[in-house]
C-alpha positions in Angstrom: 36.5 -22.0 -0.4 33.3 -23.9 1.4 33.5 -21.9 4.2 33.6 -19.0 3.2 30.1 -19.8 0.9 28.5 -21.4 4.0 29.4 -17.4 5.9 28.4 -16.1 3.7 24.9 -17.5 3.5 24.8 -18.0 6.6 25.4 -13.9 6.9 22.7 -13.5 3.9 20.1 -16.0 6.3 20.7 -13.2 9.5 20.4 -10.5 7.6 16.9 -11.7 6.1 16.3 -12.9 9.6 16.6 -9.0 10.8 14.8 -8.0 8.4 11.9 -9.8 9.1 11.9 -8.9 12.6 12.3 -5.0 11.8 9.1 -5.5 9.1 7.4 -7.4 11.9 8.3 -5.0 14.5 7.0 -1.4 12.2 4.4 -3.7 11.0 3.2 -3.6 14.7 3.7 -0.3 15.4 2.3 1.1 12.0 -1.4 0.3 12.9 -4.8 2.3 13.7 -4.6 6.0 13.9 -1.2 5.9 13.0 -1.4 4.2 9.5 -4.2 6.5 8.8 -2.0 9.5 9.6 1.2 7.5 8.0 -1.3 7.0 4.8 -2.4 10.4 4.7 1.0 11.7 4.7 2.3 9.9 1.6 -1.1 10.7 -0.4 -0.1 14.1 0.2 3.4 13.7 -1.5 4.4 17.3 0.9 5.3 18.6 3.9 2.0 19.3 6.0 1.5 20.9 9.6 0.0 19.2 12.8 -3.3 21.0 12.4 -3.2 19.8 8.7 -3.2 16.4 9.8 -6.0 17.4 12.8 -8.2 19.0 10.4 -8.6 16.7 7.7 -8.2 13.4 9.4 -11.2 14.8 12.3 -9.2 14.3 15.0 -10.0 15.7 18.6 -7.2 17.5 19.1 -3.8 18.8 17.4 -2.2 16.5 20.4 -3.7 13.7 18.7 -2.2 14.2 15.5 0.8 15.1 17.5 1.6 11.9 18.9 0.4 10.1 15.7 3.5 11.7 13.9 6.0 11.5 16.5 5.7 7.7 16.5 6.7 7.9 12.5 9.4 10.0 13.2 10.2 7.7 15.6 9.9 4.5 13.3 12.2 6.8 10.6 9.6 7.0 8.6 8.6 10.6 8.5 10.8 13.6 9.3 10.6 17.8 9.7 12.0 20.1 7.1 13.4 23.4 8.9 9.8 25.2 9.3 8.1 22.7 11.3 5.7 20.9 8.4 6.3 17.0 8.2 7.0 15.5 5.4 7.1 11.4 4.1 11.1 10.4 4.7 10.7 6.7 3.9 8.1 4.7 2.4 7.2 1.3 3.8 5.2 -1.6 2.1 3.3 -3.0 5.2 0.6 -4.3 5.7 -2.9 -3.3 3.8 -0.9 -0.7 2.0 0.9 -3.9 0.0 -2.5 -4.3 -1.8 -2.6 -0.4 -2.8 -0.8 1.5 -5.7 -0.3 5.0 -5.1 -0.8 6.9 -8.8 -1.4 11.3 -9.2 -2.4 11.1 -5.1 -4.5 7.9 -5.5 -4.2 5.3 -3.5 -5.4 2.3 -6.1 -5.7 -1.7 -5.3 -3.5 -3.6 -7.6 -5.7 -6.3 -8.3 -7.7 -3.5 -10.0 -5.0 -3.2 -13.0 -5.4 -7.0 -13.2 -9.3 -6.6 -13.4 -9.4 -4.4 -16.0 -6.8 -6.0 -18.1 -9.1 -8.9 -18.0 -12.6 -6.8 -18.7 -11.0 -5.3 -21.8 -9.7 -8.9 -22.9 -13.2 -10.0 -22.6 -14.5 -7.0 -24.2 -12.2 -7.2 -27.1 -13.0 -10.6 -27.8 -16.2 -10.4 -28.1 -16.1 -7.7 -30.3 -13.4 -9.0 -32.6 -15.5 -12.4 -32.7 -19.3 -11.6 -32.8 -20.1 -14.4 -35.3 -18.1 -17.3 -34.0 -17.8 -16.8 -29.5 -16.2 -19.6 -27.8 -18.7 -20.0 -25.0 -16.0 -21.3 -22.7 -13.5 -18.4 -23.4 -16.1 -15.5 -22.6 -16.3 -18.1 -19.2 -13.2 -17.5 -18.7 -13.1 -14.2 -19.2 -15.8 -13.1 -17.2 -15.0 -15.6 -14.5 -11.3 -13.9 -14.3 -13.1 -10.5 -14.6 -15.5 -10.9 -12.0 -13.0 -12.5 -9.3 -10.0 -9.8 -9.9 -12.7 -7.0 -9.1 -14.4 -9.3 -6.0 -10.8 -9.1 -4.8 -10.3 -5.6 -5.6 -13.3 -4.4 -3.9 -12.7 -6.8 -1.0 -9.1 -4.7 -0.5 -10.5 -1.1 -1.2 -13.2 -1.5 1.3 -10.5 -2.3 3.7 -8.0 0.7 2.7 -6.9 2.5 6.2 -7.9 6.2 4.4 -10.8 7.5 3.3 
């Protein structure tokens, strides 16, 4: 019984190590224009052609777009449909993409939700306690909101898409 528990733990550790290696290899391959094409395809959320990618991302030729799409196919992130259009087959969160959430075709920094919460809490506190404000509570709320807005802006400026 002890041996089987030990081997199960060992198998989990090996699987986690394999997953870490796969993620590292994926993160190594998914950068630059390839990451730009991948994030564009995620935002479009519909099958698209090579010329659309080339035109919308302002690549010099369709072959550049095709090269990066083929890299995504080799990574098993993108597939081709029966009409020759490409779609995202698997969504992965690597690198800078981890800091974003996609809502309705828009990529929004995750930290902006915390920033909005702190800002809303600050405004609500000030409006509800206008006569007897606690300066330390206001200070903490301002500091929290400012820190989250600052970090959200930093992430937004590093986004791989425009």
